N, C-alpha and C positions, 0 to 999 in steps of 0.2 A: 945508235950509230949515227954521232953528229956531221954533215959534211958541208961546207962553206968553199963557198967562191965569188968569185968578184968579177963583174963581165962589165966594161965599158965599153960605150957605142958612142959613133957619131948620133947625136940628138935629130940633126934632119935624116941619120938614117933606122931608126933606133924606133922599133914598134917593141910595142909591152907583147899587143895580142896574140902575136908566132911566138913568142918568148913562152911565156904562158904554157899555149896548147902545146909548145915544143915538149917541154919538161913537162907539163903533168900527163904526158903519154907514157914517158917511160914507166917501168914497174920500179915500184919502191915495196922494200921488203918493211915487212910488219911491223919494224921497231926503227925505223931508220925514218930521221927528219932532217931531210935537205932544206939549206938556209942560202940565195942567191941576196948577194947585194948589185943590184943595177943600175950606176950613176948614170940616169937620165940629164944630164947637162947642166939642171935647172938644181934641182935635189935629189938625195937617191931616192929608194924603193927599195925592198927588201920582199921578195916574194919566197916563202916556208910554206913546205910541200912533208906532207905522212901520207902517209894508205888511204886513211879518213880524209884530212880535209889537203886544199888547196888554198894558203891564203896571199895576199899581194898587199900590202902597206905603204902609202904614197907618203914623202915626209911633206908635198908639197903644203904650201896654207889653203885652208878650203875659207866660205864664205864669212868665217866665225872668227876668221886671226891665225884659229891653230895650232896649224902648219900643223894637221892628221888625218890622214883618212884608209882606213882599209880597206877591203877586198877580198871576197869572198869568190872562190870560182865556181858556179853554179850552172846549171841546165839554163841552154838559150827562154829569153821574155817569147818569143817568135816560136807556132806552130812548126812542126814539121812536113816536111810532104815525103810523102816514103811510097812512093809507084811502085815497090814490089810489094804492097798492102793490098793494092786498089783490083776490086770484082769489078764482073758486071754492077753483082749485087749493090755494094755499099759507094759505087761512083758517086751518088747524087748525094748523100752525109757526108761524103768528105769533102766536096765544093765546097756544099754552107759551111762543115767547118774554119774552112780559105775563106768567108767573105769578110772575117775578119782574122786579121794570123797571128792578132796580142795573145799568150793565154791571157786568161782571165782575172788571173791571181798575181800576173804581175804589175808589180808599182813604178809609175812616174821617172824614178829616180835609174833604179834598176833601166828601165826599156833604155834612158838618154845617157846611162855609163856605155850599154854595149852599142848604141850605135856613131859613138865617139867613136869606136875599138873598131869598128864595122870599116867607121869610114878614111878609119886612115889614122887616125887623130891619138892622141896621148893620153894617158889618166890627166898629166900633168898642164895640159891646154885651158889658157882662162874662156872660162864659160862665166855668162853671165846672164842673170835670169830676169827676161825681160817681161816680166807679169804672163803671157800667153804664147811664148814660143823661148826657144836657149839663142844664145848666139857667144858663136866655138868661137877661141882664135880669131879674130873677126873675118869670117872668111866662110863658118856656117852655121845654119841656123833648122832650130827642128822646133817641131811645132806640133804635142802630145797631145796639150789636153783638147785645147778650140780656135778655129780658124774659122775665117768670111773673112768681106772684103776691107776692111780696114786694117784687120790685125794684118792682111795682108799686103796693106798702104806700109802701114810701119815698120815692115822687113824692106819692104821694095825702095824707105829713105832713112833707113840707115847705111850710119858713116864711120869707115866706111861699106859697100852694100856688098853684100853677102855673096860665092861666089856660087854656092849651091844651100838649097832649101829641103828640109828632109822633113814631112808630115805623113801623117797616117790618114790612112782614105777615108776611117772610119767620121775623121772630123767632118766629111765633108757632106756628112750625113745624106746621102742618096743624094745629093744637087750637082744634079749634070753642071749647066750651070757656072753653079760657082766653081768647083773643081775646073773646065772650061776657061773661065775668066781670070783663076789664078792662075795657069799654065800660060796662057797668050802673056800675060802683067808682065811679069817672068823669063817669059823667052823672047818678049820687046825689049827689059832691063841685061838681058845678055848671063840670067843667073837661069845655070839650072832647077830644074824643080820634080824633087823622086820621093813619088806615093808608094806610104806599103799598107 
């Protein structure tokens, strides 16, 4: 059975991640396939669902100019804290597991896409790879591989200046001095710093 729907929404209010989550939780019969056409105001996207898989196909352009991106709904790249499983015997092990909340098998691009969605941006936003960090929609910076004073200075010199910066906490490599200096620089410049 093939079910087709057309969803149109104002680009300012459409967030694909809630749509994917909401439609992914509706039970799908074993032989049923659902196809959702989503008008996001720039290019269309298609969400295809079956009982086994969910795939999002984005018609926007990528860095190669091919105009095609495909996403498969998969588990988070971050470990999930399950408080109901915590006991006196395993709490120390649980806390150690969350010193770095990123799952070891996670890929940089997958983490980037997840953080873009969790930050309220669409998959069609402009993403610029600046080498040591990504600059999304001239508003958000995501650092996933490296951070130091020079990179922090590059981020602060972007034009326009980002509103928010997300950095993986492990990139500070235990240096409270680097983390504090970076946080103070960003705060003084009116930029929100979030570490994960």
